[in-house]
N, C-alpha and C positions, 0 to 999 in steps of 0.2 A: 504492500499501498503504500503514493504516496506517501513524507510527510508532513504533509501539509491536510493528508485526511488522516493521520495518525494521532488518537486523545495520547493527550501525558500520560506520562510512566504513573501508575496507581490504578488502574481506569484497569475495572472489570468490566466481561462478558459474561451475559448468560443471558440464558433461553428462558422464559418464563412464560408456563400457563394461565393463559386468562382467558373466563370468560367462553372462553371454548375454543379457542385457538392457541399460536404460541407464539411471542414476540418476543427478539434480537432483541436485545438493550445494556447497552454501555450504563455504566454507575461508578461516580465517585465521591471522595470529599466529604468533609462533612460538617454537618452544619444546616444553616435551615433549606427546605430539598426545593430544589428549580427545576421543572421538568420541562424537556425540550424537543417539539415538536416539526418535522422537516415536512416536506413539500413535492409536488409533483418533479424529478427529473431529478430527484436526488436521493439520500437516505438520511437517516442518523450524524453519517459522515459528512456531513454541512456545519456543526454545528464546533468542529473541532475550535476553529479561535475562541467564541465565545465560551463553551465549557475549559479552555485553558483559563482564560480570565475566570472563572468563577468556581473553580474546583479548590483555593481557599479557604478561600468563604464560606461553601456552600456544599451539599449534596445535592451533585448533577445527573439525571435521571435520561437518558435520551435512549429511546425505543425508535427501530423504524415502526412505522405502519405496519397494520395488519395487508398481507400482500406483499411488500415493498422490502427493498437492501434483502437481509440475514433473514426475518421474519416469516412465519408458515406464511403457505398462498392458498389460506381457505377459499372454498366453491360462491359463497356469498358471506356475509353481513359488512357488504362495506359503505350502508349508508353512516354519517357521521355521527348517529345517536349510538349504533352498536359500538364505534371505534371507541366515543371517550368512554364505553362499560369499559373497555379494553385497558383502556387508562385506569381504570380507577382500578381493576384487578391487579395490573400493573404495581398500582400504588400499595393495596393490601397488601401484595405479596414481598414488598420490600419495608411493611411495618408504617409509612409515611400517612400521617394523617391527612396535611395541607401544603400546597405547594405553591408555588412563582410559578408563573406557567409561561413560555414564548413558545412564538407558532410563527409559520410561514406557511405561505401559501394553500396548500390544503388539509395542512396542520391547523391552520385557523379556524379552518368549517371543523373538525373534533374536537379543537380548543375549546369552539364558541358553544359545543354540544356536554362538553366537559363543564365548563364553569355554566353552564345553565339547570343540570339536572345537577349536579352537586356544589353547588356555589358552597355550601359550610366550605367544601375543601380548596379553592383555589384564594387566595390572599391579595392578588395581583394578577393582571392578565398583559400582558406584551404581542402586540396582532402584527404581525406582518405583510403587505402587499397583496394580495389577494382580498375578494368579493366573500360573501356568506350567501349562500340559494338560498330566496327568498328575504332574503329584508335589504329595507329601503330602496336601492336602484338597481338590485338584479335583475331588474326586467330589462331597464338601458341598457347594464353594461354586459346582458349576453348581446345582443346586436352591435357588438364592437366584434366587426371582422378577421382580428388579430388572435378570437377568444375560439374559431370557429371547432378545434380542440375535444371543445366541451359534447362537441355531439358527436364524436369523433368514435367511433368503437365497432366489436361485433365480429365473428367468424373472418368474414370476407377485412378488416382491415385489420385484423391479429394475421390476416397470409401474407398485405401486403407490406406490414413492416418487418417480418420472420427475415433474420439474419440483417436487416437494415438497421437496428435500433437503435445504432449513431446517424446516422441519418435523417429519419424522423428527431430525438434528443438536441440535434442538434439544431435545429429550426427553432425548436427552446430557448437553448441558451446564448443562440445571437441573438433572434428578433425582440427577446425583452430583455437585454443587454444595455445599457447607455455604453459600454463599451467593450465588443464583444470577448477584444481580448482577454479582457479580466477574469474573463471562466477561463480558466488552463487548461490545459490539451491533457497534464495527467490527469485529471478533475473528472474528464469528456472521459479518457478511457476506463476509469476508474467504475463510472457510472455507468456508461453505457455498459460495460459486461456484469454490472450487479444486474440491469434492466434484462438482459439476453439473456435470463436465466432462465429456463424451462414456467414456462406460466407467471412468467413478472409481466410480460406486459398484458397477457390478459386481465389479469388484477390490476394494473395501475387501470386499464381502460375501463374496470369495473366502480374505481374510484369516481371516473367520471358520470357511468352512466347512472351511478344513486343521486346525482342531484337532484333531479327531480324531486322526490321521497327526502331528500334532505330539505325543498327548498321547504314540502309541507310539514317536515317537525322541527322546523325554524319555528315557520311563524305557531306552529302551536304551544313551541317553548314561550318562544315573547308574548305571547297571549298569558302569559305568567306571570309577566311584569321584565322591564328592566334587572341587566347585572348591577350589582350593586359594589362591587369589586373597583378598584383606582383599575384607569383600563391606560397605557399606553397603544397608539393608532399610527405605527408608523410608516410609512411610501416610501419610495423611491422618487427621488424629482422629474425622472422620466419615466415614471408610471404609475402609481396611484398615486403618488403623493397625496395633499393635504386630501383625496378623494376618501382613503382609508378612514382619518376620522369624521367624517361623512359618515360615513357606513356605520359605524360602530355609536353615533350618539343616536341612530334608531334602535339601537341593542343595549346601551349601557348609559347609566346616567351619571357617570366620573368620567371623559374621557380628556387624552392630554392628547394631542396632536404630535408628530414625530415629520418632519421630510429631513432623507439622507439627500446632500446635494450632490448632482454627478454618480446616479446611483439610478438604473433602471429597477428590474427585477428582482437582482439576483444579489440582496443586500449582502450579505453573510462574502462574496466575493466580490464585489466589486468596489465596497467601502468596510471592510472591516472594523478597521479602524473607529473608526466615527458609528458603526454600527453598534460593536459594543458598548462604547462609551455613552449614545445610550439609553442600552438599556440598563447597564448595571449605573450609571446613575438614576433610573427611575428604581431600581429593584433598591436601594439605597434608602 
């Protein structure tokens, strides 16, 4: 594994049975717990810069989402409400009652479902650069032609990308970056190999196919009330920017806006120092 994707010494790797599947989880450090949830096109390995900073002060928990990375790939359960139960199961297995939650991309959707269903278990919530199905301007966001992949999936699509996973993923890493060169070749090779594993693209497509159900679930969760914990909503200046905070104001009472300059969607790759600084300042 390239150094930039290697967790610091002392992180333990565990496969944790949780709510009907098994998740690959990295755990390190001591102190108040922080749960880091990745998105599509990456795995928990994206969080190395942040985990390296946090581990001296926190217990850092970094799973691969259901079906992604080195986690098991069950046939179903890719709605984000179910995946939130996965995360609660991981915390139970680690005897962690409460966490600060940091999420990106599809991790945002799992994170919102976790915070809405288990509000007593989330102290603070940092959410980065992706919308929430059914919340706020979701229907308008869906009209953006850059997001055609939200509706792309199924067996024929899997056949189209079989053996071409790198080509498919390069499109995300290139088009959603302010500067595509900041998403390194080593990272591209690393993630493309993980997504080329048997069943990995099928599971990835399943994450998107669940969006309609996620929208239904999120509207029902929001009907119970907005999130009460403090929320930091971060967008890349060349991507979601202040829209991330605008989305979260529909879903949470206490929202702080953050925009990372000279960054697209891939905040941890494009501007790791600025992104880590914004997150750690909020968590303090």
